[in-house]
N, C-alpha and C positions, 0 to 999 in steps of 0.2 A: 713566186711568188712576189705580190705586184708592194710597190716600198710606198708606207706610210707618207701620206702628204703631210707636209710637216703642218702646225696650226701657225697662223701670223696673230703676235699679238696686236693687239689696238690698244691706245691711252683710254685707260679706265677707271674709276674711284679706285685709288691703295696701291695705283704704279708708281715707279719711280721714272721719270721721264725725260729724257738727255736732248737739248735740244744744241744745235750751230745758231748762233742769233746774231743780229746787229740791228739797232735801232738808231733813227735821225728823225729830226724835228721834218716838220711839212715842205721848208724849203729846203730841203737834201742833208743839212748840216746831219755829220755823226756826232750822236749823242753816247752811243757806246758802242763801239768795235768787235766787242764781244769775243775777246781774247780768252778767254776760258768758257769751255762750254755751263752751259744752263741746264742746271741737276736739279730736279724737283719734285716734291712726293703730288701728283694727282688728288685730287679728291677734294676741293673747299677748303686747303690746310694755308691758305693764306702765300703759298711760295712766291708765286706769281699773277699779276693782275686776274684779275676773275673773266674779265672780258674776253683772253689770252687762251684762258682754261678751257671757255665756253666752246670757244674754236678748236682745241686741240682735240676735243673729245671723240672721240672716233675713232682719232689717225694712226697710223702706223707711221715703221721706220720709212726712212724716205721722203715722206711728203713732206711737203714746204708749202707757207701761208702767208700771206704780210696781211698784219691785219691794223688797222687807224685806230689809235686810242684818244678819242675826246680828255681836253684837261680835265673833265671827272670822271675819267674811266681811269686816269693814269695817278698824278702827283696832285690832284684838284685846281678851283679855282686859284687865282692869284688874290690872296687878302689883301687889301691896304691896310689893315687893322693892327695887320703883325708886321710892320714896319714902323719902329719904334727910337725915337732921337732919345739918349741914356747921358747924363752928364760925364764928362772925359776922366774924372778922378775914379769912378766908378771903376774903371780899367786897367788892368797892371798896366807899366810904362811901354812892355814888349811889342803893346798891341798893333798887327796888320791887318788891312783892307784882304777881306775874303777866308779869316781864322774862322773858325766857329768852334761854339760852346753851348752848356745844354741853361737853361737860364735858371736859376734857384726861384723859387717862390720864396713870401713872406713868412712862410713856416721852415724855410731852411728846406724842403721837398724838392726834388727834381721833378718838373712837369713832361720832362720826356720829349719836349721841344726842340729841336735843335734850331739855334740862331747862328747867322752870318751875317758879319762885319763888313757893311758896304759904303759906309764913307766914315774918315777920321776926320774932325776939322779941331780945332785951337781949344775947346773945350765943350764939342760935343762928339757923339759914337752914333752914328744911323749902322742899326742892328735890323736884319731883316729874320722873322720866323717860317716863311714859306720855302716852303723845295725849291731848288736850283728853277726847276722844269714846273714848277706853280704855272699852270698858266698856258703849257703851252701843250698843241697835238703832235704825237710819235706816229712815228709807222715801224712797226715790229715785225720783222722779218723775220725766219725760223726755217730751221730744218730737224724733223724728229731722224736723231741720231740713233738711238736706243730707247726700249723700254723692257722692264721688268717688272714681276710682282712686287710689293716691295716684303721688307720682313714685317714681322707683327711689334717686331722695339720701335721702328722707323712710323708705322701707323701710330704705335703708343709716345712714340714722341712729337708727333706731327709733320714732319720733315725725313731728307734725305739724308742718309750717312753714306762714308765712305765719300771717293774721290772726286773733288769738288763738290760734295755735299757735305752736310755739318758732321763738323770733329767735335767729340766731347773731352 
């Protein structure tokens, strides 16, 4: 009897993909060493940048690729309007450059924008609402290490569960 050929699973919508990856900027400086595997639900769920997802479509375990992401495909262009100078008295005493916070709006609601303190002077604080990698082109290198069918629960929730995935 002839042994049945094992079918090779390819990355497609509603598969959970595991990647070994690293990210560098265009000067070769490491942005993310990829210490833990990246596990995401494939198929437009927002678990990975759209351009990378498009490039991974149809790939198999062992396939490797490098994708150059322009700023608009990654963390967006730098927006000078998101750099704001605020009065020092609006902040607690113990602030330091590099600290991040969500900025509240006039009605007390958070607008989910994360701001980073970039400078502190005697009576002023400079905060930046841009992502730290805004305006930066990135090189995303990865190797596909696992592909499996997503569970119904993962599809309903829109993300992978389990080790390196989302935990509830």
